[in-house]
C-alpha positions as CSV (number, residue, x, y, z in Angstrom):
1,X,-28.3,-31.7,-11.2
2,X,-26.5,-28.2,-11.7
3,X,-24.9,-29.4,-15.0
4,X,-28.3,-30.2,-16.7
5,X,-29.7,-27.7,-19.1
6,X,-33.3,-28.3,-17.8
7,X,-32.2,-27.0,-14.4
8,X,-30.9,-23.8,-15.8
9,X,-33.9,-23.2,-18.0
10,X,-36.1,-23.6,-14.8
11,X,-33.9,-21.0,-13.1
12,X,-34.2,-18.7,-15.9
13,X,-38.1,-19.0,-16.1
14,X,-38.3,-18.5,-12.2
15,X,-36.0,-15.4,-12.6
16,X,-38.4,-13.9,-15.3
17,X,-41.6,-14.6,-13.3
18,X,-40.0,-13.2,-10.1
19,X,-39.0,-10.1,-11.9
20,X,-42.6,-9.8,-13.3
21,X,-44.0,-10.3,-9.8
22,X,-41.9,-7.6,-8.2
23,X,-41.9,-5.3,-11.3
24,X,-43.2,-1.8,-10.5
25,X,-42.7,-2.3,-6.7
26,X,-40.5,-0.5,-4.4
27,X,-38.7,-3.1,-2.5
28,X,-38.4,-0.9,0.6
29,X,-42.3,-0.7,0.7
30,X,-42.5,-4.5,0.4
31,X,-40.1,-4.8,3.3
32,X,-41.9,-2.3,5.4
33,X,-45.2,-4.1,4.8
34,X,-43.5,-7.5,5.8
35,X,-41.9,-5.8,8.9
36,X,-45.1,-4.6,10.1
37,X,-47.1,-7.8,9.6
38,X,-48.6,-9.7,12.7
39,X,-46.7,-12.9,12.6
40,X,-48.7,-14.6,15.4
41,X,-51.2,-15.6,12.8
42,X,-48.5,-17.9,11.3
43,X,-48.8,-20.3,14.3
44,X,-52.2,-21.5,13.6
45,X,-51.6,-21.3,9.8
46,X,-48.6,-23.8,10.1
47,X,-50.6,-26.0,12.4
48,X,-53.5,-26.2,9.9
49,X,-51.1,-26.9,7.2
50,X,-49.6,-30.0,8.9
51,X,-53.1,-31.2,9.7
52,X,-53.6,-31.2,5.9
53,X,-50.3,-33.1,5.5
54,X,-51.7,-35.6,7.9
55,X,-54.8,-36.1,5.7
56,X,-52.4,-36.5,2.8
57,X,-50.6,-39.3,4.6
58,X,-54.0,-40.9,5.2
59,X,-55.1,-40.5,1.6
60,X,-51.7,-42.1,0.3
61,X,-52.3,-45.0,2.7
62,X,-55.7,-45.5,1.4
63,X,-54.7,-45.4,-2.3
64,X,-51.8,-47.9,-1.5
65,X,-54.2,-50.4,0.2
66,X,-54.9,-52.6,-2.9
67,X,-51.0,-52.8,-3.2
68,X,-49.9,-53.2,0.5
69,X,-51.3,-51.8,3.8
70,X,-49.1,-49.1,5.2
71,X,-50.2,-46.9,8.0
72,X,-50.7,-43.1,7.6
73,X,-48.5,-42.7,10.7
74,X,-45.6,-44.6,8.9
75,X,-46.1,-42.5,5.7
76,X,-46.2,-39.1,7.2
77,X,-42.5,-38.7,7.6
78,X,-42.1,-39.9,3.9
79,X,-44.6,-37.5,2.7
80,X,-42.9,-34.6,4.5
81,X,-39.5,-35.7,3.0
82,X,-41.2,-35.7,-0.4
83,X,-42.3,-32.2,0.1
84,X,-38.9,-31.2,1.2
85,X,-37.6,-32.8,-2.0
86,X,-40.0,-30.8,-4.1
87,X,-38.7,-27.7,-2.3
88,X,-34.9,-28.4,-3.0
89,X,-34.9,-30.4,-6.3
90,X,-36.5,-29.3,-9.5
91,X,-39.3,-30.9,-11.6
92,X,-41.3,-32.2,-8.6
93,X,-38.5,-34.8,-7.8
94,X,-40.1,-35.1,-4.4
95,X,-42.8,-37.4,-5.9
96,X,-40.2,-39.8,-7.0
97,X,-38.2,-39.3,-3.9
98,X,-41.1,-40.5,-1.6
99,X,-41.8,-43.4,-3.8
100,X,-38.1,-44.4,-3.8
101,X,-38.0,-44.1,0.1
102,X,-41.1,-46.2,0.5
103,X,-39.7,-48.9,-1.8
104,X,-36.4,-48.9,0.3
105,X,-38.4,-48.9,3.6
106,X,-41.2,-51.3,2.8
107,X,-40.1,-53.1,-0.3
108,X,-43.1,-52.1,-2.3
109,X,-42.8,-52.0,-6.1
110,X,-41.6,-48.7,-7.0
111,X,-43.9,-48.7,-10.0
112,X,-46.8,-49.1,-7.7
113,X,-45.7,-46.4,-5.2
114,X,-44.7,-43.9,-7.9
115,X,-48.1,-44.3,-9.7
116,X,-50.1,-43.9,-6.5
117,X,-48.0,-40.7,-5.8
118,X,-48.8,-39.4,-9.3
119,X,-52.4,-40.4,-9.0
120,X,-52.7,-38.3,-5.9
121,X,-51.3,-35.3,-7.9
122,X,-53.9,-35.9,-10.6
123,X,-56.7,-35.7,-7.9
124,X,-55.0,-32.5,-6.6
125,X,-55.1,-31.0,-10.0
126,X,-58.7,-31.8,-10.6
127,X,-59.5,-30.2,-7.3
128,X,-57.7,-27.1,-8.1
129,X,-59.5,-26.9,-11.4
130,X,-62.8,-27.2,-9.4
131,X,-61.7,-24.4,-7.0
132,X,-61.0,-22.2,-9.9
133,X,-64.2,-22.9,-11.7
134,X,-66.3,-22.4,-8.6
135,X,-64.6,-19.0,-7.7
136,X,-64.2,-17.8,-11.3
137,X,-67.6,-16.1,-11.7
138,X,-67.0,-13.9,-8.8
139,X,-63.4,-12.8,-9.7
140,X,-62.3,-12.8,-13.5
141,X,-58.8,-14.1,-14.0
142,X,-56.1,-12.0,-15.6
143,X,-56.4,-12.6,-19.4
144,X,-53.0,-14.4,-19.7
145,X,-54.0,-16.8,-16.9
146,X,-57.5,-17.3,-18.5
147,X,-55.8,-18.3,-21.8
148,X,-53.9,-21.0,-20.1
149,X,-56.9,-22.5,-18.3
150,X,-57.9,-24.8,-21.2
151,X,-54.3,-26.1,-21.2
152,X,-54.5,-27.0,-17.5
153,X,-57.9,-28.5,-17.9
154,X,-56.9,-30.7,-20.8
155,X,-53.7,-31.8,-19.0
156,X,-55.5,-32.9,-15.9
157,X,-58.6,-34.4,-17.4
158,X,-56.5,-36.3,-20.0
159,X,-54.2,-37.6,-17.2
160,X,-57.3,-38.8,-15.2
161,X,-58.8,-40.4,-18.3
162,X,-55.6,-42.3,-19.1
163,X,-55.4,-43.6,-15.5
164,X,-59.0,-44.7,-15.6
165,X,-58.7,-46.5,-18.9
166,X,-55.4,-48.2,-17.6
167,X,-57.3,-49.2,-14.4
168,X,-60.4,-50.5,-16.0
169,X,-58.7,-52.5,-18.8
170,X,-55.8,-54.3,-16.8
171,X,-55.6,-57.5,-18.8
172,X,-55.7,-55.7,-22.2
173,X,-53.1,-53.2,-21.1
174,X,-50.9,-56.1,-19.7
175,X,-51.1,-57.8,-23.0
176,X,-50.2,-54.6,-24.9
177,X,-47.2,-53.7,-22.9
178,X,-46.1,-57.3,-22.8
179,X,-46.2,-57.3,-26.6
180,X,-44.2,-54.0,-26.8
181,X,-41.5,-55.0,-24.1
182,X,-40.9,-58.4,-25.7
183,X,-40.3,-56.8,-29.1
184,X,-38.7,-53.4,-28.2
185,X,-36.6,-54.1,-25.1
186,X,-33.3,-56.1,-24.8
187,X,-33.6,-59.3,-23.1
188,X,-31.6,-58.4,-19.9
189,X,-33.9,-55.4,-19.2
190,X,-37.3,-57.2,-19.8
191,X,-37.9,-58.6,-16.4
192,X,-37.4,-55.4,-14.4
193,X,-39.5,-53.4,-17.0
194,X,-42.2,-56.0,-16.7
195,X,-42.1,-55.7,-13.0
196,X,-42.3,-52.0,-13.1
197,X,-45.3,-52.1,-15.6
198,X,-47.1,-54.7,-13.4
199,X,-46.6,-52.3,-10.5
200,X,-48.1,-49.4,-12.3
201,X,-51.2,-51.3,-12.9
202,X,-51.4,-52.4,-9.3
203,X,-51.0,-48.8,-8.3
204,X,-54.2,-47.9,-10.1
205,X,-56.5,-50.6,-8.5
206,X,-58.1,-48.0,-6.3
207,X,-59.8,-46.6,-9.5
208,X,-61.8,-49.7,-10.1
209,X,-64.1,-48.9,-7.2
210,X,-66.5,-46.0,-7.4
211,X,-66.7,-45.9,-3.5
212,X,-62.9,-45.7,-3.3
213,X,-62.7,-42.9,-5.9
214,X,-65.5,-40.9,-4.0
215,X,-63.6,-41.3,-0.7
216,X,-60.3,-40.2,-2.3
217,X,-62.0,-37.2,-3.9
218,X,-63.6,-36.3,-0.6
219,X,-60.4,-36.4,1.4
220,X,-58.7,-34.2,-1.4
221,X,-61.4,-31.7,-0.9
222,X,-60.8,-31.7,2.8
223,X,-57.0,-31.3,2.2
224,X,-57.4,-28.2,-0.1
225,X,-60.0,-26.6,2.0
226,X,-57.6,-26.9,4.8
227,X,-54.9,-25.5,2.7
228,X,-57.3,-22.5,2.0
229,X,-57.8,-22.0,5.6
230,X,-54.0,-21.6,5.9
231,X,-54.1,-18.9,3.3
232,X,-56.9,-17.2,5.2
233,X,-54.8,-17.3,8.4
234,X,-51.7,-15.9,6.7
235,X,-53.9,-13.1,5.3
236,X,-54.6,-12.0,8.8
237,X,-51.0,-11.0,9.2
238,X,-51.9,-8.0,7.0
239,X,-54.4,-5.3,7.0
240,X,-56.4,-6.2,3.9
241,X,-59.3,-8.8,3.7
242,X,-60.7,-10.8,0.8
243,X,-63.3,-13.5,1.0
244,X,-62.6,-17.3,1.5
245,X,-63.9,-17.9,-2.0
246,X,-61.3,-15.5,-3.3
247,X,-58.6,-17.3,-1.5
248,X,-59.9,-20.6,-3.1
249,X,-59.3,-19.0,-6.5
250,X,-55.7,-17.9,-5.3
251,X,-55.1,-21.4,-4.1
252,X,-56.2,-23.0,-7.2
253,X,-54.4,-20.6,-9.6
254,X,-51.0,-20.7,-7.8
255,X,-50.9,-24.4,-7.6
256,X,-51.9,-24.8,-11.3
257,X,-49.1,-22.4,-12.1
258,X,-46.6,-24.7,-10.5
259,X,-47.0,-26.9,-13.5
260,X,-44.9,-24.5,-15.5
261,X,-41.2,-25.6,-15.4
262,X,-39.2,-23.5,-12.8
263,X,-36.4,-23.6,-10.2
264,X,-37.0,-25.7,-7.1
265,X,-39.8,-24.6,-4.8
266,X,-41.7,-23.2,-7.9
267,X,-39.9,-19.8,-7.3
268,X,-41.5,-17.1,-9.3
269,X,-44.3,-19.0,-11.1
270,X,-46.2,-19.2,-7.7
271,X,-45.4,-15.6,-6.8
272,X,-46.5,-14.0,-10.1
273,X,-49.6,-15.9,-10.4
274,X,-50.7,-15.2,-6.8
275,X,-49.9,-11.6,-6.9
276,X,-52.0,-11.1,-10.2
277,X,-55.0,-12.7,-8.6
278,X,-54.7,-10.6,-5.4
279,X,-54.6,-7.5,-7.6
280,X,-57.8,-8.7,-9.3
281,X,-59.5,-8.7,-5.9
282,X,-58.6,-5.0,-5.3
283,X,-55.7,-5.6,-3.0
284,X,-53.0,-3.1,-3.4
285,X,-50.0,-4.6,-5.4
286,X,-47.5,-4.0,-2.4
287,X,-49.7,-5.6,0.2
288,X,-50.8,-8.5,-2.2
289,X,-47.4,-9.3,-3.4
290,X,-46.0,-9.1,0.2
291,X,-48.7,-11.6,1.4
292,X,-47.9,-14.0,-1.5
293,X,-44.1,-13.9,-0.7
294,X,-44.8,-14.5,3.0
295,X,-47.3,-17.3,2.1
296,X,-44.7,-18.9,-0.2
297,X,-42.0,-18.7,2.5
298,X,-44.4,-20.3,5.2
299,X,-45.4,-23.0,2.7
300,X,-41.6,-23.8,2.1
301,X,-39.8,-23.3,5.4
302,X,-41.7,-25.4,8.0
303,X,-42.1,-28.5,5.9
304,X,-38.5,-28.3,4.5
305,X,-37.1,-28.1,8.0
306,X,-39.3,-30.9,9.3
307,X,-38.3,-32.9,6.1
308,X,-34.5,-32.5,7.2
309,X,-35.5,-33.8,10.7
310,X,-37.3,-36.8,9.3
311,X,-34.3,-37.6,7.0
312,X,-32.2,-37.8,10.1
313,X,-34.7,-39.8,12.1
314,X,-35.6,-42.2,9.2
315,X,-31.8,-42.6,8.3
316,X,-32.4,-41.2,4.8
317,X,-29.2,-39.9,3.3
318,X,-28.6,-37.2,0.9
319,X,-27.3,-39.9,-1.4
320,X,-30.7,-41.5,-1.3
321,X,-32.3,-38.3,-2.4
322,X,-29.7,-37.7,-5.0
323,X,-30.1,-41.2,-6.4
324,X,-33.9,-40.8,-6.5
325,X,-33.6,-37.4,-8.3
326,X,-31.1,-38.7,-10.8
327,X,-33.2,-41.7,-11.6
328,X,-36.2,-39.5,-12.3
329,X,-34.1,-37.0,-14.4
330,X,-32.5,-39.8,-16.5
331,X,-35.6,-41.9,-16.9
332,X,-33.8,-45.1,-15.8
333,X,-36.2,-46.3,-13.1
334,X,-36.6,-49.7,-14.6
335,X,-33.0,-50.3,-15.0
336,X,-31.9,-49.2,-11.5
337,X,-34.7,-50.1,-9.1
338,X,-37.0,-53.1,-9.2
339,X,-39.8,-54.0,-6.8
340,X,-40.9,-57.2,-5.2
C-alpha cells in the first residue's frame, strides 16, 4: 500500500486540507480548548454511535435478505471491522473488507456482498444530500463548498439511477454482460467473472420492491439522525451551542467531503469541511475547529479499537485485511475471489 502513488496523493491532499483547517490558529489555544472540555459527554455520544452501528448492521441484513439471510447480530462485528478498515486503509477499503470477510465466513458471492455494501453507501450519500438541502436555507454554505454541491448531487443521483436500472432490467443486463464477457474476456476467466456479475445483480434485488426501498431509506434516516445526536452530545463538551439543524448540515457536509481522495480516516478533508461550516454558524474558529478535531477522534478511536477486538474474536488476520485491500486496489476481484 505504501508503495502506491495513489496512497501518497491521498496523504498530500490530507496534509493540504489539514493545513487549511488549522491555518491562522494558535495550536496552544486549540490545546487549551481541548484540555478544558467536559469529556463526560463523550460517554453517551459513543453509546449513541454504536446504537447507530447496530442499525447499520440490521440494514445490511435487510438488504442481504434476497441473497441470503444473515442476522444483524452476526453482521455487527463485520460492520465494525469494515469501519476499522476504512480508518486504517485508504480509498474506503473497509467496504471491500467487510464484503470479503462475509464471503469467507458465510460463503456468499462476493459480488453480492460488495454490491449491497456499496448500495448502502449510496443510500447514505442521498441522505447526506437531504440533510444538506433541508438545513441549507438556515445556514449558507461556504462558497467553495457550495460550488461542489452539484458534483456531489450528480455523483449520488447517478449512482442511484444506475443501480435502479440494473435492478429493474436484470435479464437485459444479464444478456448484455454475457455478450461482453464472452467476447472480451479470456476463456479461463469467464466463469468467475460471470459469477461475480450474477452476484452483483442478486445484490440489487432489494431495489425491485418499493416497500423494501422505503424501509431501507427509513432506517438510513434513523441512522443519520442518531449520528447527528452524537454530534450534538460531543458539542456539549464545549461552551458554544448551535442548533440540531445546524449539526445536520455539519454532518451532511463532512461526510460528503469524505468523497474527496485522502489519507486513511479522511484526515484533513473531514476537518476542513467541518470547521468551515462551524464558522458559518458563528462559532469562533478555535472552538469550532477544536470541536471538529475531537469529533473526528471520537468517530475514529472507539470503532477502530472495537474493530481490533472483533478481528481477534472472529479470527480475522491482518493478511485477510491486506488481501482484501490489495484486491480492491488492483481491481482483480473476479480473478482472486469467486462466490458460490
